N, C-alpha and C positions, 0 to 999 in steps of 0.2 A: 739516120737519125742513128744519134751518140747515144749510148749508152751509159745511166750514174749507178752508182753506189753508194742503195740510204742507209747510215745508219738505223733502227726503223726501232725506238723504242712501245710502242704502241700509246703513246702522250699527243695531244693535241697537233703542236706543236709538225710527229716528223708523219701522225698522218696526216693531217693535210699536204702536208709535203711532194707524197707519194704523186696527188690532183695535178699538185701550184704544180713541179717541175716538167710533168707532161705536156702540163700544158703552156710554161712560160718556158722551156727548155728544147720543147719538140724531143724527148728525149722518152730511153729506156725506161722503167724503172729497179733496184732489184734491193730487193730491201732487205737486212743482215741484223736480225736481235741476237746476240750472246746474251744465254743464261751465267749471270753471275752470283747463283742465290741472290736472284731479290728478293724471294719468299712469297710468288706470286704467279700463277695455272699460267706457261707459256703454249700449253697447246694449244689452242685458237691463235693467235696469234700470228701462223704461217695463212692462216682464213682471211684473218680480215686484212693482212695490208696485201691479198690479192685481189680482195671486192676493192681495195681502194685504187686496183689501179695497177700494184707492181705484176712487172714479166713476169718472175720469180722470188721469191721468200727462202730464207735460210734462215734455221734458226739451231745454233749451236750450243755445248755445252760445253763451259771453258770453265764449269769448276774448277777442275781438278788443275791446271796450266794456272789459272791466276791466283789460286794456294802457292803454288811448289814454286812460278817464277816470280811473283810481287809480292805478296802476302809477308815470306816466308823473310825470303830478302830486307826487308827493312823493319819487320820482328828484329830480327837480327841484327842488324842496322841501330835499331832504339829511332830508330825514326816519329818523332811527335812533335809535328807540326806546334810551336811557340807554344809547347809542354803540355798541349793540351790534348789536337786535332788528332787524333792515331792514321786518318787521310784515305777510307775508305772510298771514299765517293771519289778522288786523284789517283790512287792507286788502280783504279779500272779503267782509268781514260788512255794509259798507251794499248794496255789489253785489249780494246776496243777497237785504238787506230790499228794495229796489229793486223787484225783478223778480217780488216775494209781493208787492209791493202792485198790480204790471203784472197778473198775470194772478187775484187777486182781483179786481178792476171788472172781467175782462173775463167772468169769471163770472158775477158777482154771488155771493161769495161776503161774508159779513159779519165773519166772522172770521178771525187766521192764526194759527197754531201750527206750535212747529217742536224743533230736538229740540234742543238745548242750554245741555242742566241738570245737568250732572256739571258743565263749567267757569262760572263764575263772568262769568269773564270775554267769553267771545262771545256771555252770555247776556243780558248789559245791553248788550253793542254793541250786538248785533243790537235787543233790545226800545228801547233807547234811538230808532236811528235808522225803525224801525216808529212810535215816535211824532212823532220830526220830519216824518218822509212823510203823515204821515194818519193823525192822531189820534182820528176819527170810526170805527175798526176796530177790532173787538175783537178781544183776543189773548192763545188759549185754551192753556189749561198742559195741557202732554203730558206723558205720567206720571212722567219724572223731576223732573222742573219742577212734580207736584199731588203729589210727594211719598213716591212713591214710591225705596225703596232700589236699587245696582247690582246688588244679594243678589234682589229681587225681580223687578226688570225680566227680568233671569235665567230664574227663575222663571216669568214673564209667557212669556215668547218658550216654554220649553221645554213645559208643558202646551196650548198653540196649532202644535207644528210649526215657527214659525216659524224660517225660514232667511234669513242675514242674506250680503247682496253684500259686508259688510266685517267683514273678520277682520284688529285691532290685536295677537289678541296678548294679552299684559298693559301695554301702553304706549295711552294716546291719541295719538294721531295724525292730522297736518290738514296738507294739504298741497295744492296749487297750483304753475300757471307759477312765483309768485315764488320755494317755498321749502316745505319740510318743521317742521314739528313736533311735535320727538316728545318724552312727558312722564308722569311715572310710573311705575311698577314696577321695577328696579334704579332707575334714573332720582332716588327718592324719595330716595335717598340723597346726596347732594352731597358726598362723599368718595369715593363712587364713579363710579371712569373709565365712562365709557357705553365699553357693548359695541360691535362691527367688526358686531354682526349689525344695528343698530337702524339703518348708512347704508345708502343706496342709492343717491343720487347723485354722492358722492366715492369717491373711492382711499383705504386708509390711506396718510402718506406715504414707507411701505418700496415699499409695492408700485407707487408712482409713476414713468413714467422715468425716468430719468435726466440726461436734457436737456429742457433746458425749454421754453417755448411761449413764443414772442411773438405776441401780440394788438396790432391797432392798428387801437381805434374811434372811429368820425371821429361829432361830431355837426355837427350846422345850425339852428343859432338855439334847440341847448338839446335838441336832440333824436338817440336814435343814430342813425345813417342807413347807415355801413357800418360789416364786420370784416375790417380784413386789402384791404381795396380792394374786396369783395364789396359792393355797393347790396342792404341787406335791409331788410323791414317791424322792426318793433318786438317783433313776436310773434315770426319768424324767428331775430333776433337773439337774443332770451332762450334758445331755445330748443340753438341751436347752444352759445350761453356754455355754456352748464347739459350739456353735454357737453366739451365740449373743459377746461373748469376743472374737472366732476367729475373727470374722469381724471385731472387735476392732483393731486387732493387739496384745491384752493379751497372753501371756502364752510359747515368747518367751525365752526359755534359754539355751548359749550359757556357760557350764563349759569344766574345767580341773579338772578330780578328782582325790583323792587313792583310785583306786581301790582293790579290795581286795586281788587278787592273783598278782601281776606285778608292775611294776611303776604309773605313771599317767597315765590317756586318756584323747582325749580332745572326747565331749560328748555334744551334742545340741539336747534338748529334745523340742515339743507342751503340754504344759498343761493347757489350755486357764485355762475349770472348778477347778481344782489345784489351778489353783495361786488363784485365781476367793473367791474359798469354802476358803484358809484354809488362804487367808487374812481377809473376816467376821470372822468367828471362831474363833485365837488370836486375833481380837479386842473385837470380844464382854466377852470369857472371860478374856481377862485382868482385863476390867471394873468392872465386877461379884465379881473378888478373890481380895482376901488382897495382898500386896504388898512382903510378902514374904515366902507366899504361890507362888507365879504367878515367883519367882526366882527357887524352888525347883520343881517346872515344866517346864521349861525352860531346867534344867538340866539331868530332864529325858529326855525333849522329843529330845537330841540328843543320849544320849544314848539309845532310843525305832531306834530312824534313825540308825544308828547306828546293831541293834540287824538281823532290816531288812533287811538289804542291804548284812550281811555275810548270810542269811539264816537262822539266828536263828526263824523264828518265831517262831515255836515246843521248844517254852522253860519255861524255870519256871519263872527269869527277865519276858522278854515280856510277860509272866499273873501276874505275880507279878503289874510290869506301868498301864499295863490295872485294875485292880482292884485298884489302886488307883487313875486313873483318873477318874472311873467311879464314883467318891464320891463329883469331882468336877465337873461332867457336870450336875448336878444335880440341879448346881442353874445359867447355861451358858443358860437361857433363854431368847430371845428378839432380836430386828434387829438390819442389820448391811449399811448406804448405802454407799455404789460404783459409785466411777465414774471412765466410761471405755474411754481411751482417748487416740489412736495415740500409742495403745504400754504398756500405764498408769495406773492401773491399784492406783485408790485411795481413802481412803476413809476419808470420809465425813461426818457421822453421826453415831449417834449409841445409843442406848434406850435401858431399864432392868430395873423390879419393882427390880430386885435382885442390881441394880448397887452401889457400892461400891465410893460413888463419892461424893463431899459434891459443893452443890451449889454457892455455896455464903464460898469459902475461909477468906474470911476474919472476919466471925461473931464469936461473945466473945463466942461462945457456938459450941461444937462439930455436926456438919451439919448433916440433917436430915438423911443419906444415911446411917453414923454411925450410928445411934441411932436404925434408923431401922435394920439394921443388929444387932446390942447386947438385943432387943426385943425378936425376931427373933428368940435366942441360937446359929445365926452359926457362928460369932466372939467370941464365950464361948468357939469355937472350937478349936479353934487358938491365941487367945486375953483370958490371967490372966483377972480374973473378978477385980481385982484390978486394973490392968491395963486403963479398957472403964472410959474417966474420966466422973462425973457424970452434967449434963444440965444445968451449972451455970455460970453464966458471970464471964467472968474475970477482975478483979479489976485494972484497970488503974491509 
């Protein structure tokens, strides 16, 4: 009897997959669930998987790894797909693939299955990541990928009295630390305004406080380390900013995006923490690097976002951009102050010891920041020494 590792979310497709794989593949099924900060209780998910027929069920807390190895690099790269989508779902898929392979090797399984079939984007992201990490492992189709329609999967569940741990109603919802994505249902019509009941993390602007919140984010070498003077791990900061920014209506994104497969799709996202941290990091980084370097970085940020969206996290191109970004982050130290008010996230202050900034542009010589940069050697990396003017008065 073969052994199959199944990425188990507790939703309809993966709940049906456990008995379906046993019946159609004559397999022992080992369920794997990752805690990426979905915001729901996972305590009983192991028992549910075992009750459905899994021989073992692993529940793995991967939140710290998700923040450290996936969210932080994408934040530093400035990766935003089509200038709006902050890639929460797309960033989670390569980590899920990595952990599925880890468990497969530990359990001696020869095959992996997952329930990402209704959404071609996520199916491809997982399949490509799994192939990149271990092409020797077989990818086994779960019910949806094997050709069963959503109605047939639901009928299969009813016939076997299968209850799911996740109910999203008419919508397709995915959530983790970095944000929520909501699609289909009433949102399928791009002319229809999203109903208020789809939002969980953010208030409607009319319900927000009448006084703004000021948030100061401090970075050390590109890593957010303090919020309003309080030292926090990045995981703690994401959770705290979600509460503060969400209460002020920040983080709602309604867009029609170009999908990886097929045509455009209307998606609604909630990402309070991601919106605030991207705005703060982008502002501080632009404050401490030169114009030409900023333009190169901006182009690479779009490429990075495209790679993540396409499921190419485990690629040489992404690793090369990370190496380039790492050289810049050494300078990204300082603080950014933001004002959050009724859905608006606005930069109202920034400071850094590495600022490339002239305090008095009208002075008859190069500003202090430029001179400081020249003396530190930083500008010598990007500007020929002959182009750094001497500190002499301009003749009038």
